[in-house]
C-alpha positions in Angstrom: -52.0 -18.9 0.9 -51.1 -18.1 -2.8 -52.7 -20.7 -5.3 -51.4 -21.4 -8.7 -53.0 -19.4 -11.1 -55.2 -20.7 -13.8 -54.4 -20.7 -17.6 -57.7 -18.9 -17.9 -57.1 -16.3 -14.9 -57.6 -12.7 -16.0 -54.3 -10.6 -15.8 -52.9 -7.3 -16.1 -52.2 -6.4 -20.1 -54.9 -9.1 -21.4 -57.6 -8.1 -23.6 -61.3 -8.8 -22.6 -64.8 -8.2 -23.8 -67.3 -7.1 -21.1 -71.1 -8.5 -21.1 -72.8 -5.4 -21.3 -70.4 -2.9 -22.9 -69.2 -3.1 -26.6 -65.8 -3.1 -27.8 -62.3 -4.4 -26.5 -60.9 -3.7 -23.5 -57.4 -4.0 -22.0 -57.1 -4.8 -18.1 -55.2 -2.1 -16.5 -55.3 -3.6 -12.8 -56.7 -6.8 -11.1 -57.6 -6.5 -7.0 -58.0 -9.5 -5.5 -60.9 -10.0 -3.1 -60.9 -7.9 0.5 -62.9 -10.3 2.5 -63.3 -14.2 2.4 -67.2 -14.0 1.1 -66.3 -12.3 -1.5 -65.2 -14.5 -5.0 -64.9 -12.3 -7.8 -61.9 -10.2 -8.5 -62.1 -6.1 -9.3 -60.7 -5.3 -12.6 -60.0 -1.9 -14.0 -60.4 -1.9 -17.7 -60.1 0.5 -20.3 -60.9 0.7 -24.2 -59.0 2.1 -27.1 -61.5 5.0 -27.2 -60.2 5.7 -23.5 -63.3 4.2 -21.7 -62.4 3.1 -18.1 -64.2 0.8 -15.9 -64.0 -0.6 -12.7 -65.9 -3.9 -13.2 -66.2 -7.6 -11.5 -64.0 -10.2 -13.4 -67.3 -12.2 -13.7 -68.6 -9.7 -16.1 -65.9 -10.1 -18.9 -64.5 -12.6 -20.9 -60.3 -12.7 -21.9 -59.9 -12.8 -25.6 -57.4 -15.4 -27.4 -54.2 -14.0 -27.6 -53.0 -13.3 -31.5 -49.9 -15.1 -32.3 -47.2 -13.2 -34.0 
């Protein structure tokens, strides 16, 4: 049942930006869909300022990892 993870799939610890909230957020948790007709995962994200939100994975974009 578990599909292979895509390289662009959002994971815990990734830095993301949200489409309607300024700033960078870190992914704290990823909840898989609870029904077959739901395709988005629910992410819990938090900014460095302490703003925490639950959002759909379709509303964020993963930032590239910084090497070094």
